[in-house]
TIMIRO-991271 format. One line per field, with one value per residue (C-alpha): residue in one letter; x, y, z. Coordinates in pm, whole numbers. Example, Ala and Ser with C-alpha at 12.3 -4.5 7.8 and 13.67 -1.06 7.14 Angstrom:
% residues 2
res	a / s
px	1230 / 1367
py	-450 / -106
pz	780 / 714
END
This chain:
% residues 377
res	m / d / f / s / l / t / e / e / q / e / m / f / r / t / q / i / g / k / m / l / e / d / f / e / h / t / k / v / t / r / d / v / m / n / n / n / t / e / s / l / n / a / l / n / e / k / l / v / e / m / g / v / p / a / i / t / i / p / e / q / y / g / g / l / e / l / e / p / l / n / l / a / p / i / y / e / e / l / g / r / a / l / v / p / g / i / l / m / e / t / v / s / f / v / v / p / l / l / k / k / y / g / t / e / k / q / k / q / i / f / l / p / a / i / a / m / g / e / k / l / f / s / i / a / t / l / e / p / n / s / d / f / s / p / t / g / i / q / t / s / l / t / k / v / d / d / g / y / v / l / n / g / v / k / t / a / i / p / h / g / e / l / a / n / s / l / l / v / v / a / r / t / n / k / e / n / e / t / d / g / l / s / l / v / l / i / d / n / v / e / k / i / t / m / r / k / l / n / s / i / d / n / a / k / q / l / a / e / i / t / f / n / d / f / p / i / t / n / e / q / i / l / g / e / l / d / e / g / w / k / q / l / q / e / g / l / l / h / f / n / a / a / l / c / i / y / l / v / g / a / m / e / n / v / v / n / m / a / n / e / y / a / k / i / r / e / q / f / g / q / p / i / g / r / f / q / a / i / k / h / r / i / v / d / m / k / v / d / l / d / i / a / k / s / l / s / y / y / a / n / w / v / l / g / t / d / e / p / d / r / e / a / a / i / y / s / a / r / k / y / a / t / e / k / l / i / e / i / s / e / h / n / i / q / i / h / g / g / i / g / f / t / e / e / i / d / c / h / l / y / v / k / r / a / r / y / y / q / h / y / l / g / s / p / t / f / y / e / d / l / v / a / d / a / m / g / w
px	-170 / -153 / -483 / -334 / -476 / -254 / -151 / -402 / -684 / -603 / -596 / -937 / -1070 / -948 / -1124 / -1450 / -1416 / -1361 / -1657 / -1879 / -1762 / -1905 / -2235 / -2217 / -2200 / -2533 / -2724 / -2798 / -2962 / -3158 / -3275 / -3401 / -3580 / -3770 / -3853 / -3597 / -3372 / -3200 / -2879 / -2873 / -2915 / -2637 / -2413 / -2482 / -2384 / -2055 / -1987 / -2053 / -1811 / -1548 / -1610 / -1741 / -2017 / -1766 / -1498 / -1576 / -1733 / -1518 / -1346 / -1535 / -1856 / -1717 / -1583 / -1247 / -1224 / -1079 / -1110 / -1403 / -1151 / -1117 / -1474 / -1392 / -1257 / -1553 / -1815 / -1634 / -1656 / -2020 / -2089 / -1934 / -2183 / -2472 / -2533 / -2860 / -2947 / -2900 / -2543 / -2443 / -2742 / -2650 / -2270 / -2220 / -2525 / -2661 / -2328 / -2170 / -2483 / -2481 / -2110 / -2153 / -2497 / -2599 / -2625 / -2410 / -2716 / -2803 / -2447 / -2449 / -2776 / -2712 / -2339 / -2248 / -2559 / -2462 / -2106 / -2242 / -2480 / -2785 / -2915 / -2984 / -3117 / -3325 / -3390 / -3737 / -3705 / -3923 / -4296 / -4559 / -4555 / -4263 / -3897 / -3588 / -3574 / -3673 / -4005 / -4074 / -4085 / -4419 / -4455 / -4508 / -4349 / -4574 / -4500 / -4737 / -4725 / -4456 / -4300 / -4409 / -4643 / -4549 / -4804 / -4760 / -4656 / -4303 / -4251 / -3976 / -3809 / -3530 / -3560 / -3808 / -3889 / -3521 / -3452 / -3516 / -3456 / -3543 / -3405 / -3702 / -3685 / -3989 / -4104 / -4107 / -4132 / -4371 / -4258 / -3895 / -3887 / -3509 / -3500 / -3739 / -3681 / -3570 / -3417 / -3595 / -3459 / -3720 / -3626 / -3817 / -3990 / -4149 / -4442 / -4492 / -4713 / -4543 / -4684 / -4466 / -4400 / -4285 / -3943 / -3758 / -3504 / -3693 / -3382 / -3404 / -3729 / -3922 / -4185 / -4429 / -4530 / -4823 / -4773 / -5089 / -5013 / -4711 / -4553 / -4196 / -3999 / -3751 / -3469 / -3547 / -3462 / -3119 / -2939 / -3102 / -3467 / -3542 / -3189 / -3243 / -3171 / -2845 / -2747 / -2856 / -2576 / -2316 / -2490 / -2521 / -2147 / -2054 / -2322 / -2245 / -1874 / -1962 / -2215 / -1961 / -1731 / -2019 / -2111 / -1749 / -1746 / -2060 / -1906 / -1592 / -1792 / -1997 / -1683 / -1539 / -1863 / -1861 / -1492 / -1521 / -1831 / -1663 / -1386 / -1612 / -1905 / -1826 / -1979 / -1865 / -1607 / -1429 / -1482 / -1694 / -1424 / -1221 / -1479 / -1399 / -1751 / -1730 / -1364 / -1400 / -1716 / -1542 / -1245 / -1481 / -1645 / -1304 / -1211 / -1538 / -1466 / -1114 / -1236 / -1516 / -1271 / -1029 / -1306 / -1458 / -1136 / -1045 / -1393 / -1338 / -991 / -1105 / -1402 / -1176 / -1001 / -1080 / -991 / -1186 / -1308 / -1448 / -1814 / -1753 / -1535 / -1789 / -2096 / -1930 / -1809 / -2165 / -2311 / -2047 / -2050 / -2432 / -2466 / -2179 / -2304 / -2633 / -2450 / -2207 / -2461 / -2684 / -2385 / -2318 / -2666 / -2610 / -2279 / -2448 / -2722 / -3051 / -2918 / -2847 / -3222 / -3280 / -3334 / -3062 / -2779 / -2679 / -2679 / -3029 / -2945 / -2684 / -2914 / -3187 / -2951 / -2807 / -3155 / -3252 / -2965 / -3014 / -3255 / -3180 / -3139 / -3124 / -3128 / -2827 / -2956 / -2974 / -2606 / -2510 / -2653 / -2462 / -2136 / -2203 / -2282 / -1971 / -1755 / -1917 / -2075
py	-5713 / -5647 / -5569 / -5565 / -5299 / -5030 / -5037 / -4761 / -4949 / -5267 / -5074 / -4928 / -5274 / -5396 / -5107 / -5184 / -5553 / -5480 / -5246 / -5515 / -5756 / -5513 / -5534 / -5916 / -5940 / -6083 / -5963 / -5638 / -5832 / -6044 / -5731 / -5572 / -5897 / -5849 / -5487 / -5346 / -5092 / -4953 / -5150 / -5064 / -4694 / -4717 / -4892 / -4623 / -4359 / -4537 / -4552 / -4178 / -4114 / -4312 / -4097 / -4375 / -4176 / -3895 / -4109 / -4032 / -3688 / -3391 / -3189 / -2873 / -3048 / -3181 / -3510 / -3688 / -3702 / -4053 / -4312 / -4561 / -4842 / -4716 / -4831 / -5191 / -5315 / -5150 / -5318 / -5649 / -5636 / -5526 / -5820 / -6067 / -5954 / -5919 / -5563 / -5441 / -5079 / -4838 / -4719 / -4857 / -4699 / -4362 / -4366 / -4579 / -4491 / -4147 / -3978 / -4064 / -3938 / -3614 / -3562 / -3613 / -3471 / -3258 / -2881 / -2680 / -2613 / -2984 / -3069 / -2803 / -2937 / -3310 / -3392 / -3227 / -3380 / -3727 / -3681 / -3595 / -3891 / -3667 / -3799 / -4162 / -4230 / -4519 / -4588 / -4607 / -4776 / -5088 / -5086 / -5358 / -5632 / -5467 / -5544 / -5328 / -5165 / -4836 / -4979 / -5114 / -4761 / -4590 / -4367 / -4030 / -3695 / -3443 / -3076 / -2824 / -2445 / -2403 / -2749 / -3113 / -3368 / -3730 / -4008 / -4382 / -4665 / -4754 / -5088 / -5292 / -4976 / -5091 / -4964 / -4697 / -4617 / -4590 / -4340 / -3968 / -3903 / -4080 / -4108 / -4175 / -4276 / -4148 / -4122 / -3778 / -3887 / -4168 / -4177 / -4259 / -4632 / -4657 / -4377 / -4087 / -4110 / -3854 / -3873 / -3701 / -3617 / -3619 / -3484 / -3516 / -3842 / -3842 / -3671 / -3968 / -4262 / -4596 / -4947 / -5222 / -5526 / -5878 / -5989 / -6318 / -6148 / -5975 / -5780 / -5597 / -5424 / -5316 / -5048 / -4935 / -4577 / -4448 / -4098 / -3900 / -3561 / -3538 / -3192 / -3178 / -2857 / -2795 / -2796 / -3160 / -3288 / -3451 / -3421 / -3380 / -3452 / -3763 / -3902 / -4064 / -4423 / -4318 / -4124 / -4409 / -4623 / -4422 / -4512 / -4876 / -4902 / -4769 / -4961 / -5295 / -5257 / -5197 / -5480 / -5729 / -5660 / -5688 / -6027 / -6142 / -6059 / -6270 / -6554 / -6553 / -6591 / -6873 / -7065 / -7016 / -7139 / -7454 / -7520 / -7475 / -7693 / -7968 / -7975 / -8021 / -8227 / -8595 / -8887 / -9249 / -9150 / -8875 / -8513 / -8492 / -8272 / -8588 / -8726 / -8657 / -8538 / -8266 / -8187 / -8141 / -7937 / -7690 / -7667 / -7583 / -7317 / -7167 / -7158 / -6980 / -6730 / -6656 / -6604 / -6376 / -6181 / -6128 / -6022 / -5788 / -5616 / -5567 / -5423 / -5171 / -5084 / -5034 / -4824 / -4524 / -4557 / -4519 / -4879 / -5013 / -5315 / -5104 / -5190 / -5552 / -5608 / -5462 / -5631 / -5970 / -5950 / -5866 / -6164 / -6408 / -6297 / -6299 / -6649 / -6798 / -6660 / -6839 / -7159 / -7172 / -7058 / -7348 / -7584 / -7453 / -7560 / -7906 / -7940 / -7842 / -8096 / -8064 / -7797 / -7576 / -7522 / -7395 / -7030 / -7043 / -7100 / -6820 / -7037 / -6934 / -6563 / -6587 / -6784 / -6522 / -6230 / -6404 / -6457 / -6097 / -5959 / -6206 / -5973 / -5647 / -5363 / -5616 / -5994 / -6213 / -6213 / -5833 / -5816 / -6082 / -5855 / -5554 / -5750 / -5855 / -5497 / -5366 / -5617 / -5529 / -5871
pz	-1066 / -691 / -518 / -169 / 59 / 201 / 564 / 643 / 470 / 661 / 988 / 910 / 825 / 1165 / 1338 / 1158 / 1244 / 1614 / 1618 / 1465 / 1734 / 1988 / 1802 / 1806 / 1426 / 1301 / 1609 / 1424 / 1144 / 1390 / 1573 / 1250 / 1161 / 1488 / 1394 / 1637 / 1463 / 1771 / 1720 / 1349 / 1428 / 1688 / 1435 / 1176 / 1432 / 1492 / 1117 / 1095 / 1383 / 1191 / 882 / 656 / 476 / 408 / 241 / -126 / -76 / -188 / 84 / -9 / 101 / 427 / 295 / 286 / -98 / -116 / -392 / -388 / -331 / 27 / 87 / -8 / 330 / 506 / 287 / 319 / 698 / 684 / 453 / 697 / 961 / 711 / 830 / 674 / 603 / 314 / 361 / 20 / -151 / 0 / -30 / -341 / -547 / -467 / -387 / -727 / -903 / -706 / -774 / -1149 / -1225 / -927 / -942 / -704 / -491 / -474 / -376 / -105 / 35 / 28 / 28 / 362 / 520 / 393 / 519 / 865 / 861 / 858 / 525 / 436 / 86 / -33 / -402 / -558 / -897 / -914 / -981 / -930 / -1196 / -1379 / -1427 / -1380 / -1723 / -1887 / -2008 / -1658 / -1516 / -1576 / -1269 / -1435 / -1366 / -1539 / -1595 / -1435 / -1412 / -1148 / -1134 / -1165 / -1012 / -947 / -998 / -967 / -736 / -630 / -461 / -293 / -163 / 70 / 427 / 326 / 688 / 779 / 500 / 528 / 156 / -167 / -518 / -745 / -1111 / -1304 / -1665 / -1825 / -2190 / -2283 / -2647 / -2563 / -2482 / -2441 / -2186 / -2135 / -1759 / -1503 / -1155 / -867 / -521 / -245 / 96 / 425 / 334 / 679 / 506 / 273 / 371 / 318 / 325 / 468 / 249 / 325 / 204 / 174 / 401 / 680 / 781 / 447 / 523 / 215 / 158 / -108 / -186 / -390 / -531 / -607 / -762 / -533 / -593 / -725 / -783 / -1063 / -805 / -720 / -1070 / -1072 / -1405 / -1745 / -1815 / -2023 / -1967 / -1630 / -1739 / -1901 / -1590 / -1363 / -1505 / -1312 / -989 / -1096 / -1162 / -820 / -636 / -799 / -730 / -364 / -353 / -490 / -197 / 51 / -99 / -80 / 292 / 336 / 133 / 345 / 663 / 511 / 412 / 760 / 918 / 706 / 772 / 1149 / 1172 / 970 / 1231 / 1535 / 1400 / 1435 / 1253 / 1269 / 1529 / 1333 / 1220 / 906 / 751 / 694 / 452 / 89 / 6 / 272 / 219 / -157 / -116 / 117 / -119 / -407 / -188 / -109 / -478 / -560 / -281 / -408 / -764 / -645 / -431 / -719 / -955 / -695 / -594 / -959 / -1017 / -736 / -861 / -1221 / -1103 / -1049 / -1387 / -1757 / -1839 / -2140 / -1943 / -1657 / -1710 / -1808 / -1500 / -1257 / -1398 / -1440 / -1078 / -967 / -1152 / -1029 / -665 / -650 / -791 / -590 / -258 / -324 / -411 / -119 / 140 / 35 / 52 / 402 / 514 / 367 / 553 / 879 / 817 / 1005 / 1241 / 941 / 895 / 1248 / 1341 / 1608 / 1359 / 1118 / 805 / 694 / 727 / 451 / 219 / 259 / 201 / -105 / -249 / -170 / -377 / -663 / -844 / -666 / -920 / -1201 / -1246 / -1340 / -1701 / -1692 / -1595 / -1848 / -2117 / -1978 / -1985 / -2345 / -2446 / -2270 / -2461 / -2792 / -2841
END
């Protein structure tokens, strides 16, 4: 099966790559780590000018109406440079949910705004001392006379202060342990007080929100009541396919870093790349990269089809790419030796990003279970 990109897709990848060179690649991540989001905001503006948020949005809502596979080369380049932000959450999580479950009014409100770069969504799913599962979500959405009220705490919200909209998962039925959840769209989050949290990766800034009788209208409910977890799976499929490609881009840069350093670092009068221990380690890293790339591109191809292995392909690619980025980024530090632990070298950035995504929207065990379920085991 041929996963080669079209000429147009390769040209677009080249354009994205050149643009990221202008932003000095990982400098954006380093700026955000220092609480400076100016370069990230400028990068997002450039991506909007290039039409990236509009790629999968239907033409009637101001989009380009292209297949999700067209996002793959973009995410791969963003992964190479470890670009932070919530572009994936917006374009590859919220947009698919709006397209499938949104009312016409919701689509008219949000899709054109996303296409124009006016709306950036973050996702509020996790709660303190809970896991990513239906039973782990206890923030309540309670019916009142003319709508609902939201009560509870949502934590580890990615780039909460960067977002101007939120997708919140809340419980509407306490008796239904397998679901009983509903999806809520919150606009104008500037009115919400957020508390900053620390993260293993400071470029992925996290926030916590406490909702106290926060008013929600009927028009803010996305999809059917009490079926939020079931509906959430559509967003998870699209997001994980996107994330796999992002991780592959990061892996490719890590392998290149290790290979280039092995050529210039000398020990005992010769480059360390001539030593079998280093040479074999880099070869193993390259094999892991190629496997992850094949799995991830297949996952993005199968995403737009009705193939029976659609879910298994996407979730197995997510698990493999997540674990292998952790592994090869740690190998990269070992190959660099003592200098690999310093702040000046980019090695630590990739380890931190790998660890951040290890349990993001589900742990490796969570995705193992999804693969088993998808295969009927």
